[in-house]
N, C-alpha and C positions, 0 to 999 in steps of 0.2 A: 690557797691555790686559786688563781683568778679564773673566772669563767671565760671560755674562748669560743666564739661563734664559728660555725662551720660554713664553708663556701656552698654555693648553690649546687644542687645535684647535677644540673646540666653541665656546669663548668667542671665539676669534679670528674664526671664521666668522660668529658672531652680530654681532660688532662691525662687521665690514666690510659685512655685509648692511644694517645700520642706516645706515652711511655711504652705501652705494650708493643706498638709497631716498631718503635726504635729498638726494642730488645729482640725483635724477631719472634715474639711469642703471640699467642692467641687468647690468653686468659683475659677475662673481663671482670670488672667489679663495679660496685655502685656507689662506693663512698670514696672520699678523698681526704686531703690533709686539713688539719685545723688551720685557722688563721693564726698569724704569728702573735705570740705573747711573750712573757718573760718568766723564767724560773730556772735557776741553776742549782747544782748540788754544792752550793757555797756554804760557808759556815752558818750555823744557826744564828738568826738575828740579822743576817746581811740583807740589805734591800735588794729587790729584784733588779736584774740587769736589763737595760733597754735594748731595743732591737731597731735595726734599719729595715728598709724594704728588702724582700727576698732577692738574693742574687740570681743572675741567670744561671741555668744549669747546663753542664756539658756532659754528655754521656761518654764514659769510659767503657771500653769493651770489658765485659765480665771475664774472669779467669776461665780458661778452657777446662771446666770441670769434667768434661766428657772425653778427655784425652785418653788414648790407650794406656794400659797399665805399664807398658814398657817404654812409653814416651819419656823424654827428658823432663825433669821437673822445671816448670817455667819459673823465671825470676819473680821475686815478690814485687807487688805494685803498691803504690801509695795513693790514697784518696785524701784530698785536702779540703777542709771545710772552713768557712762557708763558700770558698772560691768555686768549687765544682758543683755545689748543690747535691741533693740526695739521690738524684737519678742513678748514679753508679751503685748505690746501696740497694735500691729497689731492683735494678737490673741483676745484681748478684742473687737476690732472692729468686728472681724469675728464671735464673739459669738452672735451678734445681731440677733434677730428673727423679730422684728417689727420696731424698731426705733433707730437712732443714732442722738444725739444732741451734737454738739461740739462748744465751744467758744475757739478761739485760737488767740494769739497775732501775731505769725509768722507761716506761713505754706509754706514751700518750700521742699516738700518731695513727690516725685512721687509715692513711694510705698503706702503712706497714701492715695493719690488720687486714685490709682488703687484699693485699698481695699474698699474705700468708694463708688466709682462708681460701682464696682462689687456688693456691697451690694444693692445699689439702683436698679440695673438691676434685682436683685433677689427679689424685692418687699419690701425691707426695706426702710422706710422713713428716709432720711438723710438730716439733716439741719445743717448748719455751719455758725457761725458768725466769721468774720475776722476783725482785727483792720483796721481802715481806716485813722485815723489822722497821725500816724507815719509810718505805714508799708503797706500802700495801694500799692505802687509800687512793693514792694517785694512780696506781696500776690497776685498780679493781675493775674499771670500766672495760679496758682492753683485755684484761684477763678473762672476763665473762664473754666478751665478743669472740675471742679466739676459741674458747671451748664450745661456744654455740656454733661456730663455723667449721667444726671438724678438726681443729688443732688440739694438741694436748698441752695446756698451760698448767704449770706447777709452781706453787709458792716455794721460794728458796728455803734452804735449810736454816732454821732460826739459830743454829749454833754460831753462825757468823754474825758479828755485830751488824754487818750489812753485806749483801751480795752486790758489790759495786762493779763487778766484771761486765764487760760489754763485748760479746763475741758472737759471731755467726759462723756456723760450719755447714757447708753445702756438700751433700752426697758423700760425707765422710772423707772428702779429698781436699777441700779448700776451706781455709778459715780466715775470717776477717777479725783481727785483733784491734780493738778500737778504743778511742777516748770519747766517742760519741754516745750520748744518750739518745734513744729514739723517741724524743719528745719534740713535736714540730715547732713549738714556740721558741726553741733554742736555735733552730737552723739558720735564720738570717744573720745572726751576730756572733755565733760561738766559734772560736778557733778550735778546731778539732782535726784529728787524723784517723784514718783506718789503714792498717797494714794488711794486705791480702797475701797469704802465703799458701803454697801447696807442698811445703816440706813435709814428707810423709811421717817423719818421726814426730815433728811438732803437732801435726794434725791428729795423729793417733793419741798423743798425750792429752790433747785438748778433749777429744772424744771420750777417753777413759774417765777423765775427771767429770765431764758432763754427765756420764752415766751414773756415777756415784752421787753427784749433786742432785740430779733429777730424782733419785731414789732417797735422798737425804741420808745417805750412808757415809761413814767416815772414809777419807782417802788422803794419802800424802801424794800430791800430784807429781808425776814424772816431769822433770825439767826439759825433756826432749833435747833438741839441739840448741835452742835459743831462749827458752821460756822463763818468765819471771812471775812467780806465783805468790800471792798472799793467801794465808798468813805464814807461808813456809820460808821461801828464800829471797823475798823481794828486798827487804831492808839490806841484807848482806850484798845482794847483787848490785843494787843501786849505789850503795856506799863504795863498793869495789870499782864500779865504773867511774865514779867521780874521782876516787883516790888514785886511779890509774892514769888519769889525764896528764899529759905532758906539756901540751901547748895551748889548748883552748877548750872551753866549755860554753855551749849555748844551751840555755835551760828555760823551759816554760813549765809552769804548774799552777794549780789553783790554790794550793795551801803550802805553807812553809813553817811548819811547827815541829817536825821531827828533829830532835837535837842531833842525832847521828848524821843526818843528811846535811843540816846546817854546818856542823863542824867539818864535814868533809869538803863542802864548798869553800868555807873559810880557809882551810888548810891548802886547798888548791890555789886560791888567790895568793896566799902567803908564799908559796913556792914559785910564783911567777907565771902561773897559768892565766891566760886571758879569759876572765869569767864575765859572761853577759847573761843576766837573768831578766826575763820579761814576765810580769804578772799584773793582775788587777790589784790596785792599791787597797790596803786594809790595815787598820791600826793593829790588828792581831799579828801581822808579820813585821811590824816596824823593828822589833828587836833583832830579828834575823836579817832584815835588810841593812840595818845599821852595822851589824857585825860583818857582813859581806863587804859593804862599802868602805868600812874603816881600814880594811887591809888591801884595798886596791881593786876589789871586784866592782863591777858596774851593774846597777839595777835600774830598769826602766819600768814605770808603772802606768796603768790605764785607769782612769776614773770609772766608777760604776755606771756613769751615764755616757760613756764612750760608745762609739758604734761597733767596737770590737771587744768581745769578752774572751779573755785568755782562759780557756777551759782545758786546753791540751796538757798532757803530761809527757814531756819529752826531754831527753838529755842527748845532745850531740857532742861527742868528745873527740877532740883532735882532728877535726875535719881537714882534709887535704893531706894528712899524714898517713903513713902505712898502717898505723895502728888504729885508725879512725873506726868508731862504732856509734850506733844510735840506739837509744831506748825509746820505745813507744808503748804506752799501755794505759790502764785505768788507774794506776796507783798515784794517789796524791802523796805529798810529802808530809804525812801526819802519822803518828804512831798507830792510830786506829786503822788507817788504810793499809799500813805495812804489816801489822801484827795481829789484827782482829778480823778484818774483812776477808771475803773471797774476792780476789782481784787477779787480773792477768795482764801481763805485758810481754814484750819481746825485745831482745838485744840482737842486732845484726849489723853487718858491714857492707850491705849492698850499695855500690857506688851511686846508682841512679836515685835510690831512696834518700841517701844522705845528701846528695846535691840538692834535691827538692826541699828537704827539711832545712838545709842551710839557707837557701834563698828565702823561705818563708820566715824562719826565726830571725834572720838578720833584718828583714823588713819590719817585723813586729817590734823588735828591739829599737830600731831607728824611729818608729812611730810613737813610742812611749815617752813619758816625761822622766828625765833623769832624777833618780832619788838622791837627795842630799841629806 
């Protein structure tokens, strides 16, 4: 883990003041974000991915978590990183009135800690689950800071090989299902997404699983309307999504080692589906890339010193067709991620979300180097 300097207190206070005013809140904090560095949950032994300067941030309005009970459920919204910056995530935290429940693989972001501890001081119940088996040492500093600041931070159930899930639930009404780790050195370069949903069935299922995981008790998660959980239904759900594609597949992931996923992608290309995969180049995935390319699938890769790191885990199937759908979540295409970890994703067919995903994934694929 490389040591990362902090910005000056005056600059941090000014930045968070601007954020607070933009969100319409009055909470204040004294710490801000780390300077950008590099580290991804890439395979063991991979070199650190480089970063560019931080992008400009654009504030998206947070979901209306205070809507009346009988109000229509708002449509899901998408946050795209690094394009939008982290302000929409911080704004989501700051919209909480009663509770924040978060499960996070990596937490090394003093702005997140500042916002969460400020919420706790204002009477919001803040509970956080952090990975223990792989990231305890990285998470330890912010774990301690959260508990010292009035939050309830809990180490994840060690039964799972890793708790790789990345989810935020606000007031028991709105959940962000994310590919994003809350580690500030990733933010400038990492392609990531957050899907914000207020579907009551899905949010209730997420909260029920959070309660069990927070207590380190066993649970088989409810799949709700759209949810994709590891280690229960994710492998079957993702293979099913790929196998059901009729015209096109746009795919991004950080890993490509699960044979069932690779076989499903190869079979899709063989039956004439237009397959486009964008990933960071790695010798570990060459066998999978060769199998896909040999049957007409198209693979584009980014070097590890590129300005964009493909960390997203996304499958867009049959965009533009009546049966179109998209998966967004924390699941990598590895056997451990699908069958041993705690992970969460979602499959949905919202037109605006799919249009945005299509634009981003198409741009990313075009920007990569064709794999031969």
